[in-house]
Phi, psi and omega in degrees: 000133181286132180285143177289143175288167181298320179297318180289327174299315179298315180300312182295321181295311182295316181294323179297315178298315182295316180296317180297315180295316181297321180296315179296317182297316183286311186293330182250016172050064178059034175070013179281325180289141178283337179206169181296136176214153180297153177296131181248346182239150180296331179298327177297318179292322177298319179295322178296313181297317179300317180296320178296319178297314179298319181296316180296316178298315177298321180298318179297315180297314181295322181296316179297319178296318179297321179296315178294324178297316178297319179298318180295318179296317179297318180295317179295320178294320179296318178296320179295317180295321178297317178296318180295319178295320179298314179295320179296317179299317178297317180294318179298315179301317180294318182290326179285331186299317185295305180295324179295317178297320179295313179300315180298317181296313180296318181295317179297320179297316180294323180288322183279343180229074183295340181264021181297153180305132183304321181294317178293322177299318179296321178297317179297318180295320178297317179293323176299317179296319179298316179293325177294322177294320177297318179297319179297318179297318180298315180295323178295317179294320178296320179296318180295316178298320179297319178295320180292327180286319191239352181218045182299332181293345182282344179282141184274160175237122181209168177286125181235126175276095185294323180302314179293318181298315181292321179299317178293322180296318180297323176296325180293321187259007182301322181293327177293318179295316180297323179296336178251013178057043179250134179261128179258126181242111181264107181251021181288141172296161179284149172057052169280115183251124176236155173258111182187189178272120186297321180297318179291319178298319178298318183295329178299304184289323182293315180295321179292320179291317177299320179299317180292317180298318185283326191240350181288332180108159182291149177078013182266165177245127178251122184240137175239130183217172182205150175230138180272132174240184189300314184241350185224165165255133178255117183254151172225137172237112187230157175218162178251035183276208187284344178067187177224158180295147185300331182291342180273339187305316181293346188247357189292345178269359178288147181292130179069010177283127181232137176280315177234095188299316182297315182291322180299315181291324180295333179269002176087010180290147179264348183080011183241353186303311182287333174295319177298318179301310182298315180296318180293320177298315181295324177294339177260021174073021183244182176229161180216141175223155175245138181216159179284140177267134179273132003277341177202157182125192184218140180231130172254124179241125181215157180242150176223132179296147179289000000 
């Protein structure tokens, strides 16, 4: 079923109220009649005709206003989407430029100096591979965001044991955490079952955990927990690390938004991880917020429908 536009919602609401009031007023003669009775005086019919004329006139005026309102909203949305696409295109171009330039530079050096020292040659090849992997990650993240924006219906819905999935994920990334002296604490209850897309659910928890491991700082504790509510599960992923300044909190879910651009790129981040998290949470009927942890650190709180 096609959703009503904002203008038509307004039109339908006002007209419904007016028709209901007019019907009561006419049928019960300004509320003097104790119950409905046929019109007995010509004045009643005149009042009815007058009310119908006023209603039709009001309806025409409201319909035209609603139409202009819809046009204005559509125009503003189109302008906003155009601006967002322009900014996204610029950001993508900027993000692609660095790895592509690096790959090109290393390849040109190897081609122009075939007698280069084998050890240095190996270093160049290794760096080329790292940049290629970064480029691949960026393209994968862009593809996922594009699917969530324009092909959300393609994601499957099935029973997913989130507790089991997160436990396996933590085993996968334990070596990364240990390498940065980060302790992972899994406090999830057993057998949390959600209906959703397993790949998207995995990306939510993986991106949040990777974000904490990479940016919370060494020696921190990252904890994941959950509480059951009537229709949703409320999850938290928190750390006691260095945290971020409060002015950055409202923007960290924006695409390509980076707090420390140099450090983010050096760690291989694409700048899209938290955007993927937010979109995936919303596709599962939930919400997500980021807040400062007392006395320091960062906490992500999000809900997912059962």
